[in-house]
C-alpha positions in Angstrom: 21.6 -15.2 26.7 21.1 -13.9 23.2 19.6 -10.6 22.6 17.7 -9.3 19.6 18.3 -6.1 17.6 16.2 -4.6 14.9 17.6 -5.2 11.4 16.4 -3.3 8.3 16.4 -4.7 4.8 19.5 -3.5 2.9 17.4 -1.9 0.2 13.9 -0.6 -0.5 11.6 -3.1 -2.3 9.3 -1.9 -5.1 5.6 -2.6 -4.8 4.1 -3.3 -8.2 1.1 -0.9 -8.6 0.2 1.1 -11.7 -1.1 4.5 -10.6 -0.5 6.4 -13.9 -3.7 8.4 -14.7 -5.8 6.7 -12.1 -9.2 8.3 -12.5 -10.9 10.3 -9.8 -13.1 7.9 -7.9 -10.9 5.0 -9.1 -9.2 2.3 -7.1 -6.0 0.4 -7.9 -4.6 -2.7 -6.1 -1.0 -3.7 -6.0 0.4 -7.1 -6.8 0.7 -9.2 -3.7 3.9 -9.0 -1.7 4.9 -12.6 -0.7 6.6 -12.7 2.7 7.1 -16.5 2.8 10.9 -16.4 2.1 12.0 -13.1 3.7 9.9 -13.6 6.9 9.9 -10.0 7.8 8.2 -9.0 11.0 7.1 -5.7 9.5 7.2 -3.8 6.3 7.5 0.0 6.3 5.6 1.4 3.3 6.2 4.8 1.7 6.4 6.5 -1.6 5.3 9.3 -3.8 1.9 9.9 -5.4 1.5 12.8 -7.9 -1.8 14.5 -8.4 -2.9 15.4 -11.9 -4.4 18.6 -13.2 -6.6 20.7 -10.9 -7.3 18.4 -8.0 -9.9 19.7 -5.4 -8.3 21.2 -2.3 -9.4 19.2 0.8 -10.1 16.0 -1.2 -8.2 12.8 -0.5 -6.0 9.9 -1.7 -6.3 6.9 0.6 -3.7 4.2 0.8 -4.9 0.9 2.4 -3.7 -2.6 2.9 -5.1 -6.0 2.1 -3.9 -9.5 3.1 -4.9 -13.2 3.1 -8.3 -13.5 4.7 -9.0 -17.2 4.2 -8.1 -20.1 1.9 -4.5 -21.4 1.9 -1.1 -19.9 1.2 -1.2 -21.6 -2.2 -4.8 -20.5 -3.0 -5.5 -17.4 -0.9 -8.6 -15.3 -0.7 -7.8 -11.7 0.0 -9.4 -9.0 2.1 -12.2 -7.0 0.5 -12.3 -9.0 -2.7 -8.8 -8.1 -3.8 -7.2 -10.4 -6.4 -3.5 -10.1 -5.5 -2.7 -8.6 -8.9 -1.7 -5.1 -10.0 -5.2 -4.3 -11.3 -8.2 -2.1 -11.1 -10.7 -2.7 -8.3 -14.4 -2.2 -8.5 -15.7 -0.8 -5.1 -18.8 -2.6 -4.1 -18.8 -2.0 -0.4 -16.0 -4.5 0.5 -13.4 -1.7 0.3 -14.4 -0.9 3.9 -12.8 -4.2 4.9 -9.3 -2.9 3.9 -6.9 -1.6 6.6 -6.2 2.1 6.2 -2.5 3.0 6.1 -2.4 6.7 5.0 -4.9 9.5 4.3 -3.4 12.2 2.0 -5.4 15.4 1.9 -4.6 17.2 -1.3 -4.1 21.0 -1.5 -5.4 21.6 -5.0 -2.0 22.1 -6.6 -1.6 20.5 -10.1 1.2 17.9 -10.4 1.9 18.0 -6.7 4.1 15.2 -5.3 2.8 13.8 -2.0 5.5 11.8 -0.2 4.1 9.5 2.4 5.3 7.0 5.0 7.1 5.2 6.3 4.0 3.5 7.8 3.9 0.0 9.3 1.9 -2.7 7.6 2.0 -4.9 10.6 0.4 -2.2 12.7 -2.6 -2.3 10.4 -3.0 -6.0 11.1 -2.8 -6.0 14.9 1.0 -6.0 15.0 1.6 -9.1 12.7 2.8 -8.8 9.1 0.7 -11.1 7.0 2.2 -14.0 5.0 1.0 -12.3 1.8 -0.2 -8.6 1.6 -0.6 -5.7 -0.7 -1.9 -2.2 -0.9 -4.8 -0.4 -2.5 -4.9 3.2 -3.6 -8.2 5.1 -3.8 -8.1 8.4 -5.7 -10.7 10.8 -4.4 -8.6 13.9 -5.2 -11.1 15.5 -7.6 -8.9 14.7 -10.7 -7.1 11.8 -12.3 -3.6 11.2 -11.0 -0.6 12.3 -13.1 0.6 9.9 -15.8 4.1 9.8 -14.1 5.9 10.4 -10.8 4.5 7.5 -8.7 6.6 5.2 -6.6 5.6 2.9 -3.8 8.2 0.8 -1.9 8.7 -1.0 1.4 11.5 -1.7 3.7 11.5 -5.1 5.4 12.2 -5.3 9.2 13.6 -8.3 11.0 15.1 -9.2 14.3 18.8 -10.2 14.4 20.6 -12.2 17.1 23.5 -10.2 18.5 
């Protein structure tokens, strides 16, 4: 009888999202991550987000996830009106449909690096990693994010026969 063992991807994979100078009150969505060939059972997301000048202590940066909500794999429609591209996002109420991954409460320090994760994307979607997914960052820190110092990556997780 075969048994399964957890196997982690050999390297961290970058998530394409441009967070440089994201305005206070601004949203930015990542390019979609296509899981069709890797077929990971989970993706552990983490990274670093750097505040800009004079953020407000107690304010927040929110990292959420989006995925295919309807349509087809070739022509997907994403949660909350996301486009699947590294692009700005206009909040119009649909952002409440995204799945929250991380809430970073800032301490008011200028140019502070906040290292978050790893956090399971599959857990945000009832234990199943979507075929295509991405993240959204909402900056409510009281100041624009720094122009440098941001990284967001994921590590894929599979099962291996042993």
